[in-house]
C-alpha positions as a Markdown table, in Angstrom:
| # | Residue | x | y | z |
|---|---|---|---|---|
| 1 | Met | 36.7 | 102.9 | -12.0 |
| 2 | Ser | 37.0 | 100.4 | -15.2 |
| 3 | Val | 37.0 | 101.3 | -18.7 |
| 4 | Ala | 33.9 | 99.1 | -18.9 |
| 5 | Glu | 32.2 | 101.5 | -16.5 |
| 6 | Ala | 33.4 | 104.2 | -17.8 |
| 7 | Asp | 32.7 | 103.6 | -21.2 |
| 8 | Arg | 29.0 | 103.2 | -19.8 |
| 9 | Pro | 26.3 | 106.0 | -20.6 |
| 10 | Thr | 26.6 | 109.6 | -18.3 |
| 11 | Glu | 24.0 | 111.6 | -16.8 |
| 12 | Glu | 24.6 | 113.4 | -20.7 |
| 13 | Glu | 23.6 | 110.0 | -21.7 |
| 14 | Glu | 20.4 | 109.8 | -20.3 |
| 15 | Glu | 17.3 | 107.4 | -21.5 |
| 16 | Gly | 16.5 | 109.0 | -24.9 |
| 17 | Asp | 19.2 | 110.9 | -25.7 |
| 18 | Gly | 20.6 | 109.9 | -29.3 |
| 19 | Leu | 17.2 | 108.2 | -29.8 |
| 20 | Pro | 15.9 | 109.2 | -33.2 |
| 21 | Val | 13.2 | 111.9 | -32.9 |
| 22 | Phe | 9.7 | 111.8 | -33.9 |
| 23 | Thr | 8.8 | 115.0 | -35.2 |
| 24 | Thr | 5.1 | 116.2 | -36.6 |
| 25 | Lys | 7.2 | 117.8 | -39.7 |
| 26 | Gly | 9.0 | 114.4 | -40.2 |
| 27 | Ala | 6.0 | 112.6 | -39.7 |
| 28 | Ile | 3.8 | 114.7 | -42.6 |
| 29 | Gln | 6.8 | 114.5 | -44.7 |
| 30 | Thr | 7.7 | 111.1 | -44.4 |
| 31 | Val | 3.9 | 110.0 | -45.1 |
| 32 | Ala | 3.7 | 112.4 | -48.3 |
| 33 | Ile | 6.5 | 110.6 | -49.6 |
| 34 | Ile | 4.8 | 107.5 | -49.3 |
| 35 | Cys | 1.5 | 108.4 | -50.5 |
| 36 | Val | 2.9 | 110.0 | -53.8 |
| 37 | Leu | 5.3 | 106.9 | -54.4 |
| 38 | Ile | 2.3 | 104.6 | -53.8 |
| 39 | Val | -0.1 | 106.2 | -56.2 |
| 40 | Ala | 2.3 | 107.0 | -58.3 |
| 41 | Ile | 3.6 | 103.0 | -59.0 |
| 42 | Tyr | 0.4 | 101.2 | -58.3 |
| 43 | Phe | -2.4 | 103.4 | -59.8 |
| 44 | Phe | -0.8 | 105.9 | -62.4 |
| 45 | Leu | 2.2 | 103.6 | -63.7 |
| 46 | Pro | -0.1 | 100.5 | -64.8 |
| 47 | Lys | -2.7 | 102.9 | -66.3 |
| 48 | Leu | 0.4 | 104.7 | -68.3 |
| 49 | Ala | 2.0 | 101.6 | -69.3 |
| 50 | Gly | -1.4 | 99.7 | -70.4 |
| 51 | Phe | -1.2 | 96.9 | -68.0 |
| 52 | Gly | -4.5 | 97.3 | -67.0 |
| 53 | Asp | -6.3 | 97.2 | -63.3 |
| 54 | Ala | -3.3 | 95.7 | -61.2 |
| 55 | Ile | -4.9 | 96.8 | -58.2 |
| 56 | Gly | -8.7 | 95.4 | -59.3 |
| 57 | Met | -6.9 | 92.0 | -59.2 |
| 58 | Leu | -6.3 | 91.8 | -55.9 |
| 59 | Gly | -9.5 | 90.4 | -55.0 |
| 60 | Glu | -8.6 | 87.4 | -57.5 |
| 61 | Ala | -5.7 | 86.1 | -54.6 |
| 62 | Lys | -6.0 | 83.0 | -52.8 |
| 63 | Pro | -6.5 | 83.5 | -49.4 |
| 64 | Ile | -4.7 | 80.4 | -48.4 |
| 65 | Tyr | -1.5 | 81.6 | -50.4 |
| 66 | Val | -2.2 | 84.9 | -48.4 |
| 67 | Ala | -1.9 | 83.3 | -45.3 |
| 68 | Ile | 1.0 | 81.2 | -46.4 |
| 69 | Ala | 2.9 | 84.5 | -47.3 |
| 70 | Val | 1.8 | 86.1 | -43.2 |
| 71 | Gly | 3.5 | 82.6 | -42.1 |
| 72 | Phe | 6.9 | 82.9 | -43.6 |
| 73 | Cys | 6.9 | 86.8 | -43.1 |
| 74 | Val | 6.5 | 85.5 | -39.2 |
| 75 | Ala | 9.4 | 83.1 | -40.2 |
| 76 | Ser | 11.6 | 86.0 | -40.9 |
| 77 | Phe | 11.2 | 88.3 | -38.1 |
| 78 | Ile | 11.6 | 84.9 | -36.1 |
| 79 | Thr | 15.2 | 84.4 | -37.9 |
| 80 | Tyr | 16.1 | 87.7 | -38.3 |
| 81 | Ile | 15.8 | 88.3 | -34.5 |
| 82 | Ala | 17.9 | 84.8 | -33.5 |
| 83 | Leu | 20.3 | 86.1 | -36.0 |
| 84 | Phe | 21.1 | 89.5 | -33.8 |
| 85 | Arg | 20.3 | 87.8 | -30.5 |
| 86 | Ala | 23.8 | 85.5 | -31.6 |
| 87 | Val | 25.8 | 88.0 | -33.1 |
| 88 | Val | 25.0 | 91.2 | -31.2 |
| 89 | Gly | 24.0 | 89.6 | -27.6 |
| 90 | Gly | 26.3 | 87.1 | -26.7 |
| 91 | Glu | 27.6 | 85.8 | -23.5 |
| 92 | Ser | 28.2 | 89.4 | -22.2 |
| 93 | Phe | 25.5 | 90.7 | -23.1 |
| 94 | Pro | 22.8 | 88.3 | -22.8 |
| 95 | Ile | 19.6 | 89.5 | -23.8 |
| 96 | Ser | 16.2 | 87.7 | -23.6 |
| 97 | Trp | 14.1 | 86.6 | -26.9 |
| 98 | Leu | 11.5 | 89.4 | -26.0 |
| 99 | Glu | 14.0 | 92.3 | -25.4 |
| 100 | Ala | 15.6 | 91.3 | -28.7 |
| 101 | Tyr | 12.0 | 91.3 | -30.0 |
| 102 | Glu | 11.5 | 95.0 | -28.9 |
| 103 | Ile | 14.8 | 96.0 | -30.1 |
| 104 | Asn | 14.5 | 95.0 | -33.8 |
| 105 | Met | 10.9 | 95.3 | -34.3 |
| 106 | Ala | 11.0 | 98.9 | -33.0 |
| 107 | Gly | 13.5 | 99.6 | -35.2 |
| 108 | Phe | 12.2 | 98.2 | -38.1 |
| 109 | Ala | 9.4 | 100.7 | -37.4 |
| 110 | Ala | 12.3 | 103.5 | -37.0 |
| 111 | Thr | 13.6 | 102.9 | -40.4 |
| 112 | Leu | 10.6 | 103.9 | -41.7 |
| 113 | Leu | 9.2 | 106.7 | -39.4 |
| 114 | Phe | 12.1 | 108.2 | -38.4 |
| 115 | Ser | 14.5 | 110.7 | -40.5 |
| 116 | Ala | 17.9 | 109.4 | -40.3 |
| 117 | Gly | 18.8 | 109.6 | -43.6 |
| 118 | Gly | 17.1 | 106.2 | -43.9 |
| 119 | Ala | 19.3 | 104.7 | -41.1 |
| 120 | Gly | 16.7 | 104.6 | -38.1 |
| 121 | Gly | 16.5 | 101.9 | -37.2 |
| 122 | Val | 20.7 | 101.6 | -36.6 |
| 123 | Val | 20.5 | 104.6 | -35.0 |
| 124 | Leu | 17.7 | 103.4 | -32.7 |
| 125 | Thr | 19.3 | 100.0 | -32.1 |
| 126 | Tyr | 22.7 | 101.6 | -31.1 |
| 127 | Trp | 20.8 | 103.7 | -28.9 |
| 128 | Ala | 19.3 | 100.9 | -27.3 |
| 129 | Leu | 22.7 | 98.7 | -27.2 |
| 130 | Arg | 24.1 | 101.7 | -25.5 |
| 131 | Gln | 21.1 | 102.2 | -22.6 |
| 132 | Gly | 21.5 | 98.3 | -21.9 |
| 133 | Gly | 25.4 | 99.0 | -20.9 |
| 134 | Met | 27.2 | 98.0 | -23.5 |
| 135 | Glu | 30.5 | 99.7 | -25.1 |
| 136 | Arg | 30.8 | 101.9 | -27.7 |
| 137 | Arg | 33.6 | 100.4 | -29.7 |
| 138 | Asp | 31.7 | 96.8 | -29.1 |
| 139 | Val | 28.6 | 98.1 | -30.0 |
| 140 | Gly | 29.9 | 98.8 | -33.6 |
| 141 | Thr | 31.8 | 95.8 | -33.4 |
| 142 | Arg | 28.8 | 93.7 | -33.0 |
| 143 | Met | 26.8 | 95.9 | -35.3 |
| 144 | Val | 29.2 | 95.7 | -38.3 |
| 145 | Ala | 29.6 | 91.6 | -37.8 |
| 146 | Phe | 25.6 | 91.4 | -37.9 |
| 147 | Ile | 25.1 | 93.5 | -40.7 |
| 148 | Val | 27.9 | 91.8 | -42.5 |
| 149 | Leu | 26.6 | 88.3 | -41.7 |
| 150 | His | 23.3 | 89.5 | -42.5 |
| 151 | Tyr | 24.2 | 90.7 | -45.8 |
| 152 | Leu | 26.6 | 88.6 | -47.3 |
| 153 | Phe | 24.3 | 85.6 | -48.1 |
| 154 | Tyr | 22.9 | 88.7 | -50.4 |
| 155 | Pro | 25.4 | 88.9 | -53.0 |
| 156 | Leu | 26.3 | 84.9 | -52.6 |
| 157 | Ala | 22.8 | 83.8 | -53.8 |
| 158 | Val | 23.1 | 86.3 | -57.0 |
| 159 | Val | 26.3 | 84.7 | -57.9 |
| 160 | Val | 25.0 | 81.0 | -57.2 |
| 161 | Phe | 21.7 | 81.2 | -58.7 |
| 162 | Gly | 22.6 | 83.8 | -61.8 |
| 163 | Ile | 25.2 | 81.0 | -62.5 |
| 164 | Leu | 22.7 | 78.1 | -62.4 |
| 165 | Leu | 20.4 | 79.9 | -64.4 |
| 166 | Arg | 22.7 | 81.1 | -67.4 |
| 167 | Thr | 24.3 | 77.3 | -67.6 |
| 168 | Gly | 20.5 | 76.0 | -67.4 |
| 169 | Val | 20.8 | 73.9 | -64.3 |
| 170 | Leu | 17.8 | 75.9 | -63.2 |
| 171 | His | 15.2 | 76.6 | -65.0 |
| 172 | Gly | 14.3 | 80.1 | -66.4 |
| 173 | Ser | 15.7 | 82.8 | -68.0 |
| 174 | Thr | 19.6 | 82.6 | -68.9 |
| 175 | Thr | 19.5 | 86.1 | -70.4 |
| 176 | Val | 23.1 | 87.8 | -69.5 |
| 177 | Ser | 21.3 | 91.0 | -68.1 |
| 178 | Leu | 19.8 | 89.1 | -65.7 |
| 179 | Thr | 22.1 | 86.6 | -64.5 |
| 180 | Ile | 25.7 | 87.0 | -65.2 |
| 181 | Val | 25.5 | 91.2 | -65.0 |
| 182 | Pro | 23.9 | 90.8 | -61.7 |
| 183 | Ala | 26.1 | 87.9 | -60.5 |
| 184 | Ala | 29.5 | 89.9 | -61.6 |
| 185 | Ile | 28.5 | 92.6 | -59.6 |
| 186 | Ala | 27.5 | 90.9 | -56.8 |
| 187 | Gly | 31.0 | 88.8 | -57.3 |
| 188 | Val | 32.5 | 92.6 | -56.8 |
| 189 | Val | 30.7 | 93.3 | -53.9 |
| 190 | Met | 31.7 | 90.6 | -52.1 |
| 191 | Leu | 36.0 | 90.7 | -53.2 |
| 192 | Phe | 35.3 | 94.4 | -51.5 |
| 193 | Phe | 34.2 | 93.4 | -48.2 |
| 194 | Gly | 36.5 | 90.6 | -47.7 |
| 195 | Ala | 39.5 | 93.0 | -48.7 |
| 196 | Leu | 38.1 | 94.9 | -45.4 |
| 197 | Ala | 38.9 | 91.7 | -43.5 |
| 198 | Leu | 42.7 | 92.0 | -44.5 |
| 199 | Leu | 43.1 | 95.5 | -42.9 |
| 200 | Pro | 45.7 | 95.1 | -40.5 |
| 201 | Thr | 44.7 | 94.8 | -37.1 |
| 202 | Asp | 46.2 | 97.3 | -35.9 |
| 203 | Ile | 45.3 | 99.9 | -38.8 |
| 204 | Glu | 43.8 | 102.6 | -35.6 |
| 205 | Arg | 47.0 | 103.0 | -34.2 |
| 206 | Arg | 48.7 | 103.5 | -37.5 |
| 207 | Ile | 46.3 | 105.9 | -39.0 |
| 208 | Asp | 46.3 | 107.7 | -35.4 |
| 209 | Gly | 50.2 | 107.8 | -35.3 |
| 210 | Phe | 50.5 | 109.2 | -39.1 |
| 211 | Ala | 48.2 | 111.8 | -38.1 |
| 212 | Arg | 49.7 | 112.7 | -35.0 |
| 213 | Arg | 53.1 | 113.5 | -37.6 |
| 214 | His | 51.1 | 115.6 | -39.9 |
| 215 | Ser | 49.5 | 118.5 | -38.5 |
| 216 | Gly | 46.9 | 118.7 | -41.4 |
| 217 | Val | 45.5 | 115.7 | -41.2 |
| 218 | Lys | 44.4 | 115.7 | -37.5 |
| 219 | Phe | 41.2 | 115.0 | -38.1 |
| 220 | Leu | 41.9 | 111.6 | -38.9 |
| 221 | Ala | 42.9 | 110.5 | -35.5 |
| 222 | Lys | 39.3 | 110.8 | -34.6 |
| 223 | Leu | 38.2 | 109.1 | -37.7 |
| 224 | Ser | 40.9 | 106.3 | -37.2 |
| 225 | Thr | 38.0 | 104.2 | -35.1 |
| 226 | Val | 35.8 | 103.8 | -38.0 |
| 227 | Pro | 38.0 | 101.4 | -40.6 |
| 228 | Ala | 39.0 | 99.3 | -37.1 |
| 229 | Thr | 35.6 | 99.3 | -36.3 |
| 230 | Val | 34.5 | 98.0 | -39.7 |
| 231 | Ala | 37.5 | 95.7 | -40.0 |
| 232 | Asp | 36.9 | 94.0 | -36.7 |
| 233 | Gly | 33.5 | 93.2 | -37.4 |
| 234 | Thr | 33.9 | 91.8 | -41.1 |
| 235 | Arg | 36.7 | 89.7 | -39.3 |
| 236 | Ala | 34.0 | 88.4 | -36.9 |
| 237 | Ala | 31.2 | 87.7 | -39.4 |
| 238 | Leu | 33.4 | 85.3 | -41.3 |
| 239 | Arg | 34.6 | 83.9 | -38.2 |
| 240 | Leu | 31.1 | 82.8 | -37.7 |
| 241 | Val | 30.5 | 81.6 | -41.0 |
| 242 | Ala | 33.9 | 79.6 | -40.7 |
| 243 | Asn | 32.8 | 78.0 | -37.6 |
| 244 | Pro | 28.9 | 77.0 | -38.4 |
| 245 | Ser | 29.1 | 74.2 | -35.4 |
| 246 | Arg | 29.6 | 77.0 | -32.8 |
| 247 | Ala | 27.7 | 79.6 | -34.5 |
| 248 | Gly | 24.5 | 77.3 | -36.0 |
| 249 | Leu | 21.8 | 80.1 | -34.6 |
| 250 | Ala | 23.4 | 82.9 | -36.0 |
| 251 | Val | 23.9 | 81.5 | -39.3 |
| 252 | Val | 20.5 | 79.5 | -39.9 |
| 253 | Gly | 19.3 | 83.6 | -39.2 |
| 254 | Ala | 21.2 | 84.9 | -41.5 |
| 255 | Val | 20.1 | 82.4 | -44.0 |
| 256 | Gly | 16.7 | 81.8 | -42.9 |
| 257 | Phe | 15.9 | 85.7 | -43.6 |
| 258 | Trp | 16.6 | 85.6 | -46.7 |
| 259 | Ala | 14.8 | 82.1 | -47.6 |
| 260 | Ala | 11.6 | 83.4 | -45.4 |
| 261 | Asn | 11.5 | 86.7 | -47.7 |
| 262 | Ile | 11.8 | 85.1 | -51.0 |
| 263 | Gly | 9.0 | 82.1 | -49.6 |
| 264 | Ile | 6.4 | 85.5 | -49.2 |
| 265 | Leu | 7.4 | 86.3 | -52.8 |
| 266 | Trp | 6.5 | 82.7 | -53.7 |
| 267 | Ala | 4.1 | 82.6 | -52.2 |
| 268 | Ser | 2.4 | 86.1 | -53.6 |
| 269 | Phe | 2.7 | 84.9 | -57.1 |
| 270 | Lys | 1.2 | 81.5 | -56.3 |
| 271 | Ala | -2.1 | 83.3 | -55.1 |
| 272 | Phe | -2.9 | 84.4 | -58.1 |
| 273 | Gly | -2.1 | 80.9 | -59.8 |
| 274 | Ile | 1.5 | 81.8 | -61.5 |
| 275 | Ala | 4.2 | 79.3 | -61.6 |
| 276 | Ile | 7.4 | 80.6 | -61.1 |
| 277 | Pro | 10.5 | 78.6 | -61.2 |
| 278 | Leu | 12.8 | 79.0 | -58.1 |
| 279 | Gly | 15.6 | 80.5 | -59.7 |
| 280 | Val | 13.7 | 83.3 | -61.3 |
| 281 | Val | 12.2 | 84.1 | -57.7 |
| 282 | Val | 15.3 | 84.3 | -55.9 |
| 283 | Met | 17.4 | 86.5 | -58.9 |
| 284 | Gly | 14.1 | 88.7 | -59.1 |
| 285 | Phe | 13.5 | 89.2 | -55.5 |
| 286 | Phe | 17.4 | 90.3 | -55.0 |
| 287 | Ile | 17.6 | 92.4 | -58.3 |
| 288 | Gly | 14.7 | 93.9 | -57.2 |
| 289 | Met | 16.1 | 94.8 | -53.8 |
| 290 | Val | 18.6 | 96.8 | -55.0 |
| 291 | Ala | 16.6 | 99.6 | -55.2 |
| 292 | Asn | 16.7 | 99.6 | -51.6 |
| 293 | Leu | 19.7 | 101.3 | -52.0 |
| 294 | Ile | 18.6 | 104.6 | -53.7 |
| 295 | Pro | 19.1 | 107.4 | -51.4 |
| 296 | Phe | 16.4 | 109.5 | -49.5 |
| 297 | Val | 13.7 | 107.3 | -50.0 |
| 298 | Pro | 11.6 | 106.0 | -46.6 |
| 299 | Ala | 12.8 | 101.9 | -46.3 |
| 300 | Gly | 12.7 | 101.9 | -50.1 |
| 301 | Val | 8.6 | 102.8 | -50.1 |
| 302 | Gly | 8.2 | 102.6 | -54.3 |
| 303 | Ala | 11.7 | 102.2 | -54.9 |
| 304 | Val | 11.8 | 98.4 | -54.2 |
| 305 | Asp | 7.9 | 98.0 | -55.3 |
| 306 | Ala | 9.3 | 99.5 | -59.1 |
| 307 | Gly | 12.8 | 97.4 | -59.0 |
| 308 | Met | 10.7 | 94.3 | -58.7 |
| 309 | Ile | 8.1 | 94.8 | -60.6 |
| 310 | Gly | 10.1 | 95.8 | -63.4 |
| 311 | Thr | 12.6 | 92.8 | -62.8 |
| 312 | Phe | 9.8 | 90.3 | -63.6 |
| 313 | Val | 8.4 | 92.0 | -66.5 |
| 314 | Leu | 11.6 | 91.5 | -67.7 |
| 315 | Phe | 11.4 | 88.1 | -66.5 |
| 316 | Gly | 8.5 | 87.4 | -69.0 |
| 317 | Phe | 5.8 | 87.3 | -66.7 |
| 318 | Pro | 2.2 | 88.8 | -67.4 |
| 319 | Glu | 2.7 | 92.8 | -66.1 |
| 320 | Glu | -0.8 | 92.9 | -64.3 |
| 321 | Gln | -0.2 | 89.6 | -62.6 |
| 322 | Val | 3.3 | 91.0 | -61.2 |
| 323 | Phe | 1.9 | 94.5 | -60.1 |
| 324 | Ala | -0.5 | 92.3 | -58.1 |
| 325 | Ala | 1.9 | 90.1 | -56.9 |
| 326 | Val | 4.4 | 92.4 | -55.8 |
| 327 | Leu | 2.0 | 94.8 | -53.9 |
| 328 | Ile | 0.7 | 91.5 | -51.9 |
| 329 | Tyr | 4.2 | 90.8 | -51.2 |
| 330 | Arg | 5.1 | 94.2 | -50.0 |
| 331 | Leu | 1.6 | 94.5 | -48.1 |
| 332 | Val | 2.7 | 91.4 | -46.3 |
| 333 | Ala | 6.7 | 91.9 | -45.7 |
| 334 | Phe | 7.0 | 95.4 | -45.1 |
| 335 | Trp | 3.4 | 97.1 | -44.1 |
| 336 | Leu | 1.8 | 94.5 | -42.0 |
| 337 | Pro | 4.9 | 94.6 | -39.4 |
| 338 | Ile | 4.6 | 98.2 | -39.0 |
| 339 | Pro | 2.1 | 98.0 | -36.4 |
| 340 | Pro | 3.6 | 96.1 | -34.1 |
| 341 | Gly | 6.7 | 97.6 | -34.7 |
| 342 | Val | 5.6 | 101.1 | -33.4 |
| 343 | Ala | 3.9 | 99.5 | -30.4 |
| 344 | Ala | 7.3 | 97.7 | -29.9 |
| 345 | Phe | 9.2 | 101.3 | -30.0 |
| 346 | Phe | 7.0 | 102.3 | -27.0 |
| 347 | Gln | 7.3 | 99.3 | -25.1 |
| 348 | Leu | 11.5 | 99.3 | -25.8 |
| 349 | Arg | 11.3 | 102.9 | -24.0 |
| 350 | Lys | 9.6 | 101.1 | -20.8 |
| 351 | Arg | 12.4 | 98.4 | -21.3 |
| 352 | Val | 15.1 | 100.8 | -20.9 |
| 353 | Lys | 13.6 | 102.5 | -17.6 |
| 354 | Arg | 13.1 | 99.1 | -16.4 |
| 355 | Trp | 17.3 | 98.0 | -16.9 |
| 356 | Lys | 17.5 | 101.5 | -15.1 |
| 357 | Arg | 15.6 | 100.0 | -12.1 |
| 358 | Glu | 16.4 | 96.5 | -12.1 |
| 359 | Gly | 19.8 | 96.4 | -13.6 |
| 360 | Leu | 21.4 | 96.2 | -16.5 |
| 361 | Pro | 21.7 | 93.1 | -19.1 |
| 362 | Ile | 25.9 | 93.7 | -19.8 |
| 363 | Asp | 25.3 | 93.4 | -15.6 |
| 364 | Arg | 23.6 | 89.7 | -16.1 |
| 365 | Pro | 25.4 | 86.7 | -15.5 |
| 366 | Pro | 27.4 | 85.3 | -18.6 |
| 367 | Arg | 24.6 | 83.2 | -20.4 |
| 368 | Pro | 26.7 | 79.3 | -21.8 |
| 369 | Gly | 26.1 | 78.3 | -25.0 |
| 370 | Met | 26.2 | 82.0 | -27.1 |
| 371 | Ile | 29.1 | 82.7 | -29.4 |
| 372 | Glu | 31.4 | 84.9 | -27.3 |
| 373 | Glu | 34.4 | 83.7 | -28.0 |
| 374 | Ile | 34.0 | 83.9 | -31.7 |
| 375 | Leu | 33.4 | 87.5 | -31.5 |
């Protein structure tokens, strides 16, 4: 038996094992938290702050710009799926666009609906790839490369647009706290993750050897694969960026996802007649999205809303219009895709059963033109 065959899902890893568990208690808790956060931010907070009836302004939104926002939302998922298919798929795991759609849309819904410390989408994606026959180490490396490449342009955009705003190249606020400070923090984050790529390629062997020589740290032997996988995935992502001619779909997908999301936010402001400068909408979007890192909040519900609202108010935009525009953004970018995401979850379960009957993706003939050789 080959190493690849030995690492495939065993009888203990039957379909469903490792899949995030949807429980009635977890569903009730999630729905309750979401309702409390939405009511607090969109009903109580505006009244307490004297911002007026932000919810009542929704009827004033121009339908044409709401439709444009929906179009950007569709584009954001297309680019996200393209990135996933290019990086996580590759030549040796040639999944179709439909299969990539089901995995990613189901993962989107799992992030909100499953109790997994906010990582429901990651858990579901790992499960799907393992069920497709991919080796554990390969799953880890590809998912790290995907995540690094996906988020690489986040801090990069903050650095670039923060500097451009502060120096006056782009029209908008030049306040240090909204330009240079976020840019500096983003720069530190980039340096940190860039340093991961400098870890020795044999870091796993070194840690394992150290653990074997010291009885008190035997647990390090089991954990040694973590830094090695993270380093390998980070290096793979950076190689993709360095070879855009060979990995164009992945790079376009990563950039396109953020551009489309910013487009949703721009259209949401335009729906209320707010002319918002490019630099401001980009910085406001990324600064507000930092709130998504707050733990124990399902998919950033409430936290991202509040973060974006506070950011654009600090940029000097009218409070009532900011509330309404951010609400439109969240309705289109977050709530609208959830129903198809739930449907994709059940479609994915059927897809996995079909893989087991008709053959796993890992066993398909390699698809030329993918970016396997870079990874």
